[in-house]
ROKOLSE-393825 format. One record per residue (C-alpha): residue in three letters; x, y, z. Coordinates in steps of 0.2 Angstrom, whole numbers, plus 2048, in hexadecimal, padded with zeros to 3 digits. Example, Ala and Ser with C-alpha at 12.3 -4.5 7.8 and 13.67 -1.06 7.14 Angstrom:
ALA83E7EA827
SER8447FB824
END
This chain:
MET7E67A47F2
LYS7EC7937F9
TRP7FD78E7F4
LYS80A7807F6
ILE81B77C7F0
ASN81F76C7E6
GLU82C7657DA
ILE8287657C8
ASN81D7567C7
LYS80A7567C7
VAL8007637BE
GLY7EF76C7C2
MET7E17717B7
GLN7EA7807B1
LEU7FD7817AE
VAL8077917AD
LEU8187917A5
PRO8217A17A6
LEU82F7A1799
PHE83D7AC794
GLU8407B2782
GLY8497A7777
VAL844797780
GLY84178E76F
LYS83B77E777
ALA833778787
PRO83F778795
ASN84476879E
ASN8367617AA
SER82A76F7A5
LEU81E76379D
ASN81E7567AC
GLY80D74F7B0
LEU80675279F
ASN801745792
ARG809742781
LYS7FC74C778
GLN7FD75B784
ARG81075B783
SER80F75B770
LEU80476A76F
ILE80E77477C
ARG81E770773
ALA817776762
ALA81178676A
ILE82178A772
SER82B787762
SER81F790757
LYS8207A3752
ASP8107A675C
PHE81A7A576C
GLU82C7AC76E
GLY82C7B0781
LYS82C7C277E
LYS8277CE78C
GLY8157CF78E
GLN8127C0782
ARG8057B3787
LEU7FE7A477E
SER7F1798784
VAL7F278677F
TRP7E177D781
THR7E476B785
GLU7D775E78C
GLY7D875F79F
CYS7E476D7A0
ARG7E577F79A
VAL7F8784797
LEU7FC796798
LEU80D79B790
VAL8137AB798
GLY8217B578F
MET82E7BE79B
GLY8397C678E
LYS84C7C578E
LYS8537BD79E
GLU8617CA79E
LYS8557D979E
ILE8497D27AB
THR8447DE7B9
GLY83B7DB7C9
LYS82D7E67C4
LEU82A7DD7B4
ILE82A7CC7BD
ARG81E7D27CA
ASN8127DA7BE
THR8137CA7B2
GLY80E7BF7C1
ALA7FF7CB7C5
ARG7F97CB7B3
THR7FB7B87B2
ILE7EF7B67C1
GLY7E47C37B9
ILE7E07BA7A9
LEU7DE7A97B0
SER7CC7A37B1
LYS7C57997C0
LYS7B97917B4
LYS7C77877AD
GLY7CC7817BF
VAL7D37897CE
GLU7E177D7CF
ILE7F07867C8
THR8027807C5
VAL81078D7C3
ARG8207857BD
PHE83078E7BE
THR83D7867B3
SER84C78B7A9
GLY85379C7AD
TRP84979F7BD
ASN8537A37CE
LEU84B7A47DF
GLU8497B77E0
ASN8407B87D0
MET8347A97D4
LEU82F7B27E4
ILE82C7C37DB
PHE8217BA7CE
SER8177B17DB
GLU8157C17E5
GLY80D7C97D6
MET8017BB7D5
MET7FD7BD7E8
LEU7FB7D07E7
ARG7EF7CF7D8
ASP7E47C17E0
TYR7D97CD7E9
SER7C77D27E9
PHE7BC7DC7F4
ASP7AA7D67F3
GLU7A47D7805
HIS7957E1800
LYS7907D87F0
LYS7837CB7EE
SER78A7BA7E9
ASN78A7B67D6
GLU7877A47D2
GLU7927A67C3
GLU7A17AC7CC
ILE7AC79F7D4
SER7B07A37E6
ASP7BC7957E9
PRO7CE79B7EC
TRP7DC7987E0
ASN7E77897E4
VAL7F878C7DD
ASP8067807DD
PHE8167887DA
GLN82277C7D3
ALA83577D7D2
ASN8457727D2
ASN8487697E2
ARG8577757E7
TYR84A7837E8
GLN83D77B7F2
GLU841780804
SER846791800
LEU8377947F5
GLU82B78F803
ILE83379A810
GLY8337A9804
LEU8217A67FF
LYS81B7A5811
ARG8237B6814
ILE81C7BE804
ASN80B7B7808
SER80C7BF819
ILE8117D0812
VAL8047CF805
GLY7F77CC813
GLY7FB7DD819
VAL7F97E5808
HIS7E87DC807
LEU7E37E3818
ALA7E77F4813
ARG7DD7F2803
ASP7CE7EB80D
LEU7CE7FA818
GLY7D0806809
ASN7C27FE7FF
GLU7B57FE80D
PRO7A880B80B
ALA7A781A817
ASN79781581E
ILE79F804824
LEU7B080A828
TYR7B181A832
PRO7BE82083F
MET7B881684E
GLU7B5807843
PHE7C780783D
ALA7CC808850
ASN7C17FA854
ARG7C87EF847
ALA7DA7F384D
ILE7D57EE85E
LYS7CD7DE858
TRP7DD7DA84E
ALA7E87DD85D
LYS7DE7D3869
ASP7E67C2868
LYS7F87C9864
ASN8027CA874
ASN8107D486B
VAL8047E2864
ARG7FD7F186D
VAL7EF7FB866
GLU7E980B86F
VAL7DB81786A
TYR7D982986D
ASP7C682C86B
TRP7BD83D86A
ALA7BE84187C
LYS7D183C87D
LEU7D584786D
GLN7CD856876
GLU7D6853886
LEU7E785287D
GLY7E3861873
MET7E5858862
GLY7DC866859
GLY7E0860848
LEU7D6850849
VAL7C9858854
ASN7C5866848
VAL7C585C838
GLY7BA84F840
LYS7AE85984A
GLY7A285C83B
SER79D84A83B
ASP793840846
ARG7A0833845
LYS7AE83A84F
PRO7C183984C
CYS7CD82F855
MET7E082A855
VAL7E5818855
LEU7F781485C
PHE7FF803857
THR80E7FC85F
LEU8167EC859
ASN8217E4867
PRO81F7F2873
ASP82B7EB880
LYS8397EA874
ASP8477F7870
VAL84080287E
ASP85080C87E
ILE85380C86B
ARG84B81785E
ARG84080E853
PRO835813844
CYS82481B845
ILE81881B836
VAL809828835
GLY7FA82682A
LYS7EC832825
GLY7DC82A827
ILE7CD835821
THR7C082881F
PHE7B6833814
ASP7BA84480E
THR7AD850808
GLY7B885E809
GLY7AE865818
ILE7A8877815
SER7B4879807
ILE7AA86B7FF
LYS7B08617F0
PRO7A785F7E0
THR79C8507DE
ASN7A68497D0
GLY7B283D7D7
MET7AD83F7E9
TRP7A982C7EA
ASP7BB8297EA
MET7BD8327FA
LYS7BA823805
TYR7CC81F7FF
ASP7D382E809
MET7D8823817
CYS7E481980D
GLY7F381F817
ALA7EC819827
ALA7E780881E
THR7F9806819
VAL7FF80882C
PHE7F37FB831
GLY7F87EF823
LEU80A7F2827
MET8077ED839
GLU7FF7DD833
ALA80D7D9827
LEU81B7DC834
TRP8117D2841
SER80D7C4835
THR8207C282F
GLY8257C1841
TYR82F7D2843
LYS8367D3854
LYS83A7E5856
ARG82F7F485B
VAL8267FE84F
ASN81980C852
GLY80B810847
ILE7FE81F848
ALA7EE82083E
CYS7E683183E
LEU7D382E83B
ALA7C583A837
GLU7B683D82C
ASN7B684E824
MET7A4854823
PRO79B865821
GLY790863830
SER78A87283B
GLY79986F847
ALA7A686F839
TYR7B587A839
ARG7B688882C
PRO7C2891821
GLY7C989F82B
ASP7C989583B
VAL7D9894845
ILE7DB88384E
PRO7E787C85B
THR7F186D858
TYR7F9860864
SER80A869861
GLY804879868
LYS805881857
THR7F588984F
ILE7EF88783D
GLU7E5894833
ILE7D988B828
PHE7D9890816
SER7CF881810
THR7C687381A
ASP7CA86880B
ALA7DD868810
GLU7D885E81F
GLY7E485081E
ARG7F385B823
ASN7E9861832
VAL7E784F839
LEU7F984A835
ALA7FF85983F
ASP7F985184E
GLY7FF840849
LEU811846845
TRP81384F855
LYS80C83F85E
ALA819835855
GLY82783F85D
GLU82283886E
PHE828827869
ASN83982F867
PRO83A826856
GLU84982284B
TYR83F82A83D
ILE82D82E838
ILE82482A827
ASP813831824
LEU80882B816
ALA7F983580F
THR7ED837801
LEU7F1849803
THR7F08537F2
GLY7E98527E1
ALA7F885B7DB
VAL80484C7DD
VAL7F98427D1
VAL7FB8507C4
ALA80E8507C7
LEU81183D7C8
GLY8018347C2
ASN7FB8247CA
GLN80C81B7C9
ILE8178257D4
THR81682A7E6
GLY81C83C7EB
MET82983C7F8
TRP83084A803
SER83D848810
ASN84885281C
ASN85684481C
ASN85F83E80D
SER86582E814
LEU85382981A
GLN84B82D809
LYS859823800
LYS85581480A
PHE842816807
LYS8458187F4
ASN8508097F3
ALA8437FE7FC
ALA8358057F1
LYS83F8017E1
ILE8417EF7E6
GLU82E7EE7EA
GLY8297F67DA
GLU8208047E3
SER8288137DB
VAL82C8247E4
TRP8338357DE
ARG83B8417EA
MET8338527E9
PRO8398637EF
LEU838869801
ASN83F87A803
SER83E88A80C
ASP8338937FF
PHE825886802
GLU827887815
LYS82589A814
TYR81589880A
MET80E88E819
THR814898827
ASP8118AA823
SER7FF8AA82A
ALA7FB8BB833
PHE7EF8B283F
ALA7F78A1843
ASP808898843
VAL80488E833
ARG7F788F826
ASN7F087F81D
GLY7EF88780C
SER7FE88F802
ALA8008A17FF
GLY80789B7EF
GLY7F68947E9
ARG7F48847E0
ALA8068847D8
GLY8118777E1
SER8038737ED
SER80A8627F1
ASN81A8697F6
SER812876801
ALA808869809
ALA81885F80D
ALA81F870814
PHE81087181F
LEU813860826
LYS825864829
GLN820871836
PHE819863841
VAL827857840
PRO82F858852
ASN84185A856
TYR84984C860
ASN84284D872
PHE83885C86C
ASP84886686F
LYS845877866
GLU857879862
GLY85986685E
GLU85A85C84E
GLN84A858845
ILE845846845
PRO84883E833
TRP83883E82A
ILE830839819
HIS81F83F813
LEU817834806
ASP80983B7FB
ILE80082B7F5
ALA7F18347ED
GLY7F682D7DC
THR7FB81C7E1
ALA7EF8177EF
TRP7E18137E3
GLY7DF8117D0
PRO7DB81F7C4
GLY7CA8227BD
GLY7B98247C4
LYS7B78117C6
ALA7C880F7CC
ARG7CD8017C0
SER7DF8027C0
GLU7E77F37B7
ALA7ED7FE7A9
SER7F98077B5
ASN7FB7FA7C2
PRO7F87E87BF
LEU7FA7E37D1
PHE7E87E87D5
LYS7D97E87CA
TYR7CF7F57D3
GLY7CD7FF7E3
THR7DC8027EE
SER7EE7FC7EC
GLY7F47FA7FE
VAL8038057F8
HIS813805802
VAL80F7F780E
LYS81C7ED806
THR8297FB804
LEU827800817
HIS8297ED81C
ARG8397EB812
MET8407FC818
ILE83C7F882B
THR8427E682A
GLU8527E8820
ASN8597F8828
ASP85A7F483A
END
């Protein structure tokens, strides 16, 4: 999408008028740039019973030279950020490029700056497609949308500044989506690493370091090594640092992402049905990369660390087995109940590594369990935390960004399930079976969250675990998601890039 800011004057080939319920007549200046006939038709439409501005209501007015779309926003006093954002997304979703790519969006009566920005953000988020591997269709129009956001003069400068920032953040979301949507034969662990290196190459305030197969073995990162050793495409760890020379004596955030570029389940192989979605099992790592892009693009000046734990889980002759006992970077050992519980194994190494940055807090993201989808569906991310203050900050940021989270239990019963192995320090399957398995998975991860300075008697680093298995991509075999999330049409969502960006930048 190409966009610009203008006063309410000229009009493009398609005009969008978002109006509140009860408007009754065309607001002042809303019909500027239209001829008499066009104005008459729109006035008649707005004053008719066919359009009352109710929530979700839309009415197209076909005039010569300009299609006009009236968009109902509902009652102004009941408007929410989520409604505004989703309406913006649905608006861009129903427009047709065959009617022209020049769009004018006019914010008139009742619109303040904050709501203008949210509506525009929804349009930018929905304006996404992934067609890298499709043959061009002559009937499809590949030209980008050219959107002219128009408002009264007093909003011009602030609107432009705000949209520049939003566009940068949305760029991070789209990067995360691109990574998630790539097929596993194209995007494998070292390819992810290579893209990170290329991304950082011309940025003097970004550092990317890669721990390859040899380095992982040297460091004893047995979680990553064992999960990935059944594949010809070996695992790696990618370490991002934004502004590495800043705040060297100050604790700063570290974000850790699960990056299983394809998950067969290993020897505990998954059923065929739905396995094609397992290219999405690296969406946690994709969010880490997208977040780094968003922070860099918005000019964030403080240090932030990110870790992507990347592997391909395959049932090769060298693959690890159920019953194996594997070492980890922490020194703790894991008894393997299931090779399909691989995400927690790689995160064990990533969480412990995060402790070496002496972080203010650690947040990990992982498409970890199917159980969280059963519990919370495709609309809400499961959240576990050892720190009340930290989880409240994240929850507040998520609410503003329209990326819902729900705190789940993290208690001693679940921890006992994961630590009562007769053969190792921790088991990667619960003695309690499938019941509460999202909670037991979080309890497993907690065992690998270090204390400050790795002091055995010290305080554990504040930590959040986010299970994004339900929110990272759309429901259904074809991943068509608009019914549950209008911000993206298909594939991956880039979930929590926006939330993390807000939390980091607004809680310094």
